[in-house]
C-alpha positions in Angstrom: 132.0 16.7 -56.6 131.7 14.5 -59.7 134.6 13.0 -61.5 135.5 14.0 -65.0 137.6 10.9 -65.7 135.9 8.9 -68.5 136.8 5.6 -66.8 134.9 6.5 -63.7 131.1 6.5 -63.8 129.6 10.0 -63.7 127.4 9.1 -60.8 130.4 8.3 -58.5 131.3 11.1 -56.1 134.5 11.6 -54.1 135.0 12.8 -50.6 136.7 16.2 -50.3 140.4 16.1 -50.2 141.0 16.3 -46.5 144.6 16.6 -45.4 145.8 15.5 -42.0 144.8 17.9 -39.3 141.7 19.2 -41.1 138.3 18.7 -39.5 135.4 17.4 -41.5 132.0 18.9 -40.8 128.8 17.6 -42.5 130.9 16.0 -45.3 132.8 19.2 -46.1 136.3 20.1 -45.1 136.4 22.8 -42.4 139.2 25.0 -41.3 142.4 23.2 -40.4 142.6 22.0 -36.9 145.2 23.4 -34.5 148.7 22.1 -35.3 149.9 19.3 -33.0 151.7 20.4 -30.0 155.5 20.3 -30.1 156.8 17.1 -28.6 160.3 18.2 -27.8 162.0 21.3 -26.5 163.8 23.4 -29.2 167.4 22.7 -29.8 169.9 25.2 -28.5 171.7 26.6 -31.5 175.3 27.4 -30.7 175.7 29.8 -33.6 172.8 31.9 -32.3 173.9 31.5 -28.7 177.3 33.0 -29.6 175.7 35.9 -31.6 175.6 38.3 -28.5 177.4 41.1 -30.5 174.8 40.8 -33.3 171.9 40.9 -30.9 173.4 43.9 -29.1 173.9 45.7 -32.5 170.2 45.1 -33.3 169.3 47.3 -30.3 171.3 50.3 -31.7 168.2 51.8 -33.3 166.3 51.7 -30.0 168.8 52.7 -27.4 172.2 54.3 -27.1 175.1 51.9 -26.2 175.3 53.1 -22.6 171.6 52.3 -22.1 172.0 48.6 -22.9 173.6 46.8 -19.9 175.1 43.4 -19.4 174.0 40.3 -21.3 171.6 38.4 -19.0 171.3 35.2 -21.1 169.7 33.7 -24.1 166.6 31.5 -24.5 165.9 29.1 -27.4 162.4 29.9 -28.7 162.4 27.4 -31.5 164.9 25.6 -33.7 167.2 28.3 -35.2 165.4 31.1 -33.2 166.8 32.5 -30.0 166.2 35.6 -27.8 169.0 37.4 -26.1 168.3 39.6 -23.1 170.2 42.5 -21.8 169.8 44.6 -18.6 168.4 48.1 -19.1 170.4 51.0 -18.0 167.8 53.4 -19.3 166.9 56.1 -16.6 163.5 55.4 -15.1 163.4 51.7 -16.3 165.0 49.9 -13.4 164.2 46.2 -13.7 163.3 46.4 -17.4 165.1 44.2 -19.9 166.1 44.8 -23.6 165.5 41.8 -25.8 166.8 40.9 -29.3 165.5 37.9 -31.1 167.9 36.4 -33.7 167.5 33.6 -36.3 169.4 31.8 -39.1 168.4 29.7 -42.0 169.2 26.0 -42.0 172.9 25.2 -42.8 173.7 28.9 -42.7 176.1 30.8 -40.4 174.5 34.2 -41.2 172.6 35.5 -38.1 169.7 37.9 -38.7 168.0 40.1 -36.0 164.3 39.5 -36.2 162.8 41.6 -33.4 164.0 44.0 -30.7 162.3 45.7 -27.8 162.0 46.5 -24.1 160.0 44.4 -21.7 159.3 44.5 -18.0 161.5 42.2 -16.0 161.5 41.1 -12.3 161.0 44.1 -10.0 160.1 46.5 -12.8 157.8 49.4 -12.1 154.7 48.9 -14.2 151.3 50.6 -14.3 148.6 49.1 -12.1 145.9 47.0 -13.7 143.1 48.9 -15.4 139.9 49.5 -13.5 136.7 50.5 -15.3 135.5 54.0 -14.8 132.3 52.8 -13.1 134.3 51.1 -10.4 136.7 54.1 -9.9 134.2 56.9 -9.5 133.1 57.7 -5.9 129.5 57.8 -4.7 129.7 61.6 -4.3 130.9 62.0 -7.9 128.0 59.8 -9.1 125.5 62.0 -7.3 127.0 65.2 -8.8 127.0 63.7 -12.3 123.3 62.6 -11.9 122.4 66.1 -10.8 124.2 67.7 -13.8 122.4 65.2 -16.1 119.0 66.2 -14.7 119.8 69.9 -15.2 120.2 70.7 -11.5 123.2 72.6 -10.0 124.9 70.2 -7.6 125.1 71.3 -4.0 128.4 73.0 -3.2 128.8 72.7 0.6 
């Protein structure tokens, strides 16, 4: 890139403006590098930790009051961001946990519900891992499908 400043000679060139954390490839700025890892644990926000009622109210659109059980605790996800967890009393969801993530702006006491949902907890019944069809089908079924593909009627013993 050539300078348009009259006090700088027109044959001088400048390196691309590379901010900290941006990789340089072949003299050009590439996509920004990954942000540096967090060096400290997030601070526990007492305003958010006390916002159990607000977190529970955020679940009102997903579950009836009697389906949200006792408060299991809160985890600081980041500064001014915390996730509250509640036991599930939803029939068929033993071991599952309702969660409600709350946040607040700096120097504000107003708590906002950001995200809500239901996640599998310890001892929850979940679906088994997925197995590709080719690994699930039996040898007899493969033979039958091969016969059908060739236009033959499979043996029916």
